[in-house]
N, C-alpha and C positions, 0 to 999 in steps of 0.2 A: 325225683322227677328228672326226665331227660332235658338237658340244657341246650342241646343242639336243635331240637325240634319241639316247639310248644304243643304240638298236636299229639306227641307221643306220650303215653301214660306209663311207660316202663321206667324204672330207675336208671340213673346215669350209669353207663358201663354195661348194661344188659341189652342194649340195642345196637343197630348198625347205622344209626342216623349220622354220627360223626364221620364215618368212613364215606358215606354217600355224598355229604357236603364237600369233602375234600376232592372227591372225583369230579363233581360238577364244577368246582372252582378252578380246575386245571385248564390252562389256556393252551390250545394246540395251534401253533402258528402254521399256516399252509406252506407247503414246500413248492417253490417255483424252480424247476430245473432251468439252468442257463444254457442256452444253445449259442455257441460262438458263431458269429456271422463272418466267416472267413472264406466263403466260397466265391471267389471273384467272378468265375464264369457264370454262376447263377445270377449274381447281381447284374452283370453285363447283359445277360439275356432278358432279364426283367426290364431293364432300362430300354433296350432296343424295342421290346414288345410294346411298352408304353408309348414310345415315340411313334412307332408305326400305327398304333391305334389312334393317336391324336391326328396324324396326317390323314389317315383314312376317313376319320370323322369330318375333317375339314372339307375333303373332296366330296363326301356324301352330302354334306349340307349344301355345297355349291350345286350339286346335281339336283337335289330336291328343290332348290330355289329356281332352277331352270324349268323343272317340271311344273311348278306352281305358276310361273309366268306363262307357260304354254297353255295350261288349263284356263287361266284368266283370259288369254287371247280367244280361246274357243268360246268361252262364256260370253265375252263381249261381242264376238261375231254373231252368235246366236241371238243375243238380245237386240242387236242392231237390225238383224233380218226381220225380227218380229215387229220392231218399232221403226217404221219408216221415218226418215228425217225430212224436215220441212225444206223446201227449195231455198228459202231465204236464209237458212242456217249455214249453208255451205257456199264458200266462195269459189268461183271458177278461176281459171288461169288468167283470163283477161281482167276480171274484176280485181284480182290480187295485184296485177300489174298497175292498174289504175290507182290502187290504194297506196302502194309503196313507191311508185315513181310517176313522174309526169313527162313521159317521153313521147313526143309526136310520132305517130305510127309511120307517117310517110317519109320522115327524114332520119329515123334512128338506125344506128348500127345494131346488129344482133349477135348473140352468142349461140353457136351450134355445137353439137357433140362431134368431136374428132375421134372418139373411141367409144367402147361399150360402156353403158351405165347399168349397174345392177338393178334388175327388176324387183328383187327383194334383198334387203340388207339384213344383217344379223347383229344383234347387240354386242358391242365390244370387238367386232371383227372389222378390220380396216379394208377399205377399197380405194381405188384410184380411178381417175378419169381425166380426159383432156377436152378443152373447148377451143374453138377458133372464132375469130371475129370475121364477119362478112357484112356487106352493104345490102341495100334493098334489092339488088340484082343477083343476090346469092354468090357474089364474088368475094373471095378472101381479101382482106385488107391488112395493112400494117400501119399502125399509128406512128406519128412522129415521136411521141413520148409514151412511156409505159403507164398503165393504169392499174390501180390496186383493185382486186376483186376479193370479195368476202363471202363465205358460206353462211347462210342463215336458214332457220327452220320456222315456218309459220303454221298456225293452226288453221283448219278448214272451217272457220267460224265467220260470223258477220258482226263486227269487223274482225279480220284476222289478227291474231296475237303472236308476237315474236316469242319464241320458246328459247329460253336461255339456260335453264337448269333442269335436271331430272328429279325424280322423286327422292333421291338421296342428297339433294343439294349440290351435286356436282355439275360441271358444264355438260350440256346436252350433246355438244359436238366437240371432239378433240382431234388433235393432229394438225395437218397442214390446212389451216382455215383461211389464211390470207396469202394471196399470190399476186405478183406483179407481172404484167405482160403487155405487149403491144400488138400481138398477132395470135400467138398460141398461149393458152392459159392451162397450166398443168397442175392438177391437185393430186397429191400423193398421200396415201395412208390416212384417209378421212375415217374417223371412228365415231359412231353414234352410240351413246351410253344408256339409252333407254328404249323400250319397245313403244310402238305407236298405238297399241291396242287400247291404251288408256285415254286416247284422244277421240274426239268426235269422228265418226265414220271409220275409225281404226287406221287412219293415215294422216299425213301432214304434207305441207308443201316444202320441197327442197329447193332453195333459191341460191343462186350465185349473183350477188348484188355488186355492181360497179360502184366504187367510192369516188365521189366528186366528179362523176362523168355522166351527166344527165342525157348525153347524146347516145348512150348505149343501153339497149333494153336488157333487163335482168334475165338470166336463164332460170326457168321454172320447170320443176318436175312435179306434176300432179300425182296424187295418190301414192306418195312415197311411204313404203311400208318397212318397218323394222321389227323383226321377230326375235324371240329369245334365241340365244346362241346355242347351236347344236354341238354336243361334245364330239370332238374329232376322233378318228379311229385310234390315233396314238394315245389319247387320253383314256379311252376305254381299255386299251391294252395295258396301260400303266396301272389302272385300277385293278385289273385282273391280277397283275403281277404283285401288287401290294397285298391283295387278299391271299394269294398263294404263300407269300412270305410270312404273313401272320399265322397261317395254319401250320407252317413249318416251325415257327417260334413256339407255338402252343404245344406242339408235339415234343420239342426239345425240353421245355419246362416240365411237362408231365413225366418225361423219362428221367429227370434228375432226382 
């Protein structure tokens, strides 16, 4: 009987069972051809391509964030148009002054604009403006000592709330926030770090508040609006240039 295969009825040596088992037991190790990585130019092109892709993705994410903020502004504006706000929910300029200061109207000095103030500001984009002091007869005055003035933002609610941080936990206003002056008050590079669409009525109060000087009325801008920052022409050109460089890099890699 065959000793290599119990199912085989032929005598040992008269069948091919032994040869078949030897063939099946042979182990064929796979062959992996080694390719030496010694093409420096190829590796350099791949590295540059990866870096350019990473940079482009960062810029695209920033652009998408701007688009989302713009969409949210439009949605908020549409919602507020459909849902009228109660009169007692919004503070007027005078009611805000009554809330944050106790300045007698007939005896107080005031702050007036000496330069243009932006009708609409953009998130992250700085702006500058000047104020001057005048008395009740609209005559410019000069104090004997300088007074410190500070920029603040208040919500249009009842009562108004001081806004200190944005949605990311950062300061809502950055830059030149506190200035001293006795006649002219000059604020340079004031930056608002959040849009106002998330607040009631889509706007806030922009206030310049005198510090320890109750005889001066605060300067108040009603309906101060901050929108998502628009990409500049230089940024758009830079993005187009990055895309062109990426296309050239892809062509170089494909040709290698």
